[in-house]
N, C-alpha and C positions, 0 to 999 in steps of 0.2 A: 503493499499500500504504499501511496506517496506521503512524505512525511508533510505534516502540517503545523503552520505556527499562528496562534491566536494571540493576537498583538493589542496592545493598549486597553485592556479591558479591566473591568472591576473583577477581580478573581476571588470568589468566594473559596478559598484554599482552607485545608484542613487546619493549619497555624494560624489563620486569620485573614482578613480581606487586604487584597492587593490592588492598590489604584494604580492604574495604567500599567497591568501587569501582564505576562505573558506565559502562555502554556504551550510546551513542544510537544507533539504527538509523533510517535514514531512506533511501526510495527504492532499497532493496536494498543499500546500503552501510554501512559504520561511520561515522557522522557525528561522533561523538566518543567518547574514553576519557579517563576522569579520576578522580582520586580523591573529588572533590565532586560533589555534585549540579548538573547544570547549570541556568542559570538561564535564564528566558525562554521556556520549554517551551510549546508550543501545547497547547491544551486535548484535542486528539484523541489525545495520546501514550497509547498502552497501557503501563501500567507493569505489569513483571514483578520480583516480590520474588526477589532473589537470595540473600538471607540464609543463611549456614551452606553454600552452593553454591559451586561453581569454574565460572568460564567459560573454556572453552578453544577455540581456533580449531577448526573443523570436521576431523574426520580425512580422509585422502584415501587411499582402497583402489585401489592401481595394479596389482593383481593379482586379479581376481574374476571369474569365469565365470558365477556365477547365484546365485540366492536365491529363495526364495518361490516354488518352482515353475518358476521361469524360468531360460533360459540363453541367454547372447549368440548361441550358434549356432542357436537357434530363428528367429532372422533376422526379428522381426517388432518394430513398433512397442510393442505390447502387452507383450511379453517385456522390453524396457527399461523401459518404464513400472512394470511391477511391481517390477523390481528399485530403481528410481530412488524409488519409494515407500516399499519396505519399510527402506533402508538408514539412513535418518536413526534409525531406533530403536534403532541400535547406535552413532549418533554420528557415521556416514560421510555428509559432506555432497558428496562429489565421487570420481567413481571412473573408472579405465580399463575398458572394456568388454573382457574377454580372450577371444580366440580358442582354439581348440585345432587340432591336427592334424587335417586332414580332407580331403576332395577340394578341388580348386581351385574348383569350383562353390560348394561349401558356404561356404568361406571368404569368396569374393566376395560371396556373398549378405548374409553378416553385416557385411561391411566397409560395403556399400551401404547397410544398414539403419541402421547408425551415423551414416554421413554424413547421411541424411536425417530422422535423429530430431528432433523438434521439443522439447526438454526442457521441460517446463511448471513454473509455478511451484510452489514446496512440495515440490520434488524434489530429490534428491540429482543433482548435474549430471554428465553424461558429459563427459569431459575429452577423449575420444578412445579410441583403440585399443591394447591389447597384444597384439602377435601373438605368440603362442606357439607355437612351429613354425610349419611343419614342417619347417626348417632345423636338425633335432638328430640326435643319435647314436643309433641303433636300440637299442644295448646299454643305453643309459640312458633308454629311452623311458619309463618309469612307465606312467602312464596315457594317455598320448600314442598314439593308434592308429598301431601300426608299418608298417602297410600303406600309409601316406600319408606316411610322412616322405620328404623329397626334399632334394638338395642346394642350398645356397644359390645364387638365380639373381637377379641384379639386375633383368632384364629384367622377370620375374615380380613384383619386388617393386615396382617401378616402376608396373606395371599396377595392382596392389593398392592403392598408394598413392593411384593416381588415382581409384581407384573409392572409397575411403574419404575422399575430398575433402581429401587432405593429412592426415588425422587419426591416422594410425598414428604414434603416439609412443613406443612400446618394442617391440623385437623380441627375443625370447628364442632364440638359436641355440647349437649347438656349434660353438666357434670352430675346433677342428681340423680341420672341412669346408671351410675359407676357407685353403687352404694360403698364398696371396700376401697375404692380408688387403685384398684389393680390395674385397669385399662389404662387410666391416666398415668400412673407410674411407669408402665411398661413404655407408653410412647417417649414420655419425657425423657426416660433414662436412654433410649435409642438416639436422642438428639431432634425428635419432632417437635414440635411447637404446639402445644394444646390451648386451644382458644375455647374460652365459653362464650357459647353462643345459640341463639335459638333455645333458651332456657328459661324455666319459671322457678329458678333458685332464688333463696334470698341471701342476707348478707353472711349469714352463719354457714351456709352452703359452701359459698364462695370462700371464705376463709379457710375451709377445710380443704377444698379443692385448690386452691392456691399452696397451700402446705404439702399437697399430694404431687404437685407439679403442673398445675395450670399456670400459664404465664401471660396470658393475652385474655383481651375481650373483643368477640366480633362485631364489627359494626354497632359501637355503643350507642344506647338507647334505644335500638331497634330490635325487635324479637325479644323482648326481655320485660320484667317490671320496670314502671318507672319508679323514681325515688318516692318512699312513702315515709312519713313522720315516725312510723312503728317499726319500720323495715327498710333501710336504705338501697336493699337489693345489690344487682350486679352493679348499676350505675354508682351507687355509694360505694361498692367496693373498689371500683375502678379510681374512684377518689382518693380512698383513704389507704389501699394497700400497695405501698411501693413495688411491691413484687410485679406487678400488672401493668403491662403495655394496654393501649387501647386504641383500636381502630376507629376511624372516623369519616364519615360521609360526608364533607363539608359542602354540599350542594344547597343549603338552607330548605331543603325539602323533607330528608329523612331526619335531619336536626335542624331547627329553627334559629334564627340568627341569635335569639336571647341564649339559647341552650347551648349554642357553640360558644358563646362568651362565657357563659358559666364553667363548662367544661375547660377553656382554655385557663380561667382563672384558678381553677381547683387541680387540674393537672398538669398544665404547661407542656412546653416543647419537648422534655425530656423523655415523656413516656407516650406521646401521642405519636400515631402512624397514620398518615393520611392514606386512604384508599379511593377506588371509585367504585366497586362492586357494580360495574358496567356490564350491560347484557348488550346483544347483537345490534341493537338498533342506535347504538352510539355512532355519530358521524352520519346518519342516515335522517330522510325526512319521516316526518310524523306520520303514523299510519298503524297497520295490524302487523305484530310480530309473534313470537313464540319464545317460552322459557321453560326448560323442563317438561316440555310435551304440553304447555298450558298457554291460551291465546292471552296475549298482552298488547293493550291499547297504549300507544306512544304519543304524547303530545309534544309539543314544543319544548317542556321542561322536565317531563316525568313519564315513567312507565309503570303501568297497573295493570293488575288483573281485572276479570270482570266486575268482582266484588269491592275494587276500589283498593285492594292491597297493593302495597308498593312493591313492584317486580324489579330488584335491581334499580339503576340508574341509568342515565345518559350522560353522568358526569364526565368531564375531562380532567386530569390530574391538574393541569395548570390553572383551571377556572376554580377548583377547590382551592388550591394554594392561594389563589388572587382573594377568594372571600376570607380565608383566615387573615391575610396581610391586611385586609382593611380594619381589624380590631385593633384598638389602642395598644401600643407596645409591641404588637408583632413586628418581627424583622424578617429580613431576608434569611439571615443566619438561623432564624427558628424555622423558616420554611426547609431549609435543607435539612435540619434534624429532622422535623416530622415526615417529610416526603422522600429523603434518601438515606441519611445516616442511622436513623432508628430501625428502618426496615431492614438494611445491610446487617445492623448486628444482631438482630432478632433471627433473621435467616443464616447467620453465620459466614456471611459473604462479606464481610467488612474489611477482609485482608485485600480485598481487590475491588471493592465498589463501595458505594455510599459518599466518597470524600474526593477532593481533589489533591493527589499527592502523588509525587514521583514513584512510577513502579506499579501504580493501580491501572485498571482498564480505563482507556480514554473513552468512557460514557460521559459526554459532556453538553450542556445546554448552553447557547446564546440567548437572552432574553433581555428585553427593557426593564425598566423600573416596573412597570404594570404587569410583568410576567407573561407577556405576549412573547411567543417563541419565533426566534428569528432562525435558528440554525441548531440541528442536533448531530452529535455524532454517537454513533453506537461502535464502541471498541474500535475507536479510530477511523472510522468510515462514515462519511458525510450521509445521515439517514434521512433528514429532512431539511429543506432549506426553504425558507419562504419566498425566496425570490423564483424559484422553480415549482412552488406550491409543495411537492413533493417528489421524491426520489424512487 
């Protein structure tokens, strides 16, 4: 790949912000980060003028079902290709292919597809799988098809993990269905992030689950009890238990602006993980779509089942980040933590992703101060350029 030099930008590097900084990219990696123009550059370097722009580490969407007409449950290489090509336009340079509660056969097909997927250059990287369901609570099913919900089953999970080539990184489950905590402990000890979601448990149940190995909450506030003055529940647990990271869909619909502010003030940037939870209609026109075999009506700003239940989102990562940036006190450095660094650490890929540092993957975003994406690099290759609209 041709070496690239991003010059004169505001670089949000791991060590701090460099004004008028330079980032050198070579062979898909960050080869240098400095406040001065590197010397001895080869003639074949492609220089990108970053004046008046910010350079951020690529966003990591650890909970996304689909985009651009494709869904992970389509279980085809073409579906993952469509998502991987589309996502750099919103600043996402890597993601977890997220399943939905469905038949064992359908889930198995999706897992095998991810295991065999040959991620191409200039695409968002598939880091693995987020298994959302089927080990959830029916009363909190939301858009998870209730007919396929089942009890936690360690043997079934081991089978699925083998099908996925060991690539299941996160499992969303209802901890109240693992009474002795054996399932949670097995997953956590194997390195899988166990995330409490689609659950009806209370605060005491979450305290116990966290002690057993639950380290995350799935799409905070959604598909779980709200805060009550006699039991603050899962949301209160996310506020109070420092061991928990919390996913957040910052679209102003799944969580309204007042609750987003409350979450920000009580949890802050160190433990929040911005996600989209988007479905196949993201990037397309309003109309009739499908999620998990269920008809979905998509309007200009939301996706709903026939009964009005939210069915994922059509949110783009930079739009969610922009909404958070609009709150008093939130900085671009906070956005980097919530959209890049925290998910990288949670998924154990912070040695190569999540921050701008020499030696890491050249997953980089050039954006203006309003978080409009100008250009995105995925592992050193231009994957989106606003001047060309897409690549």
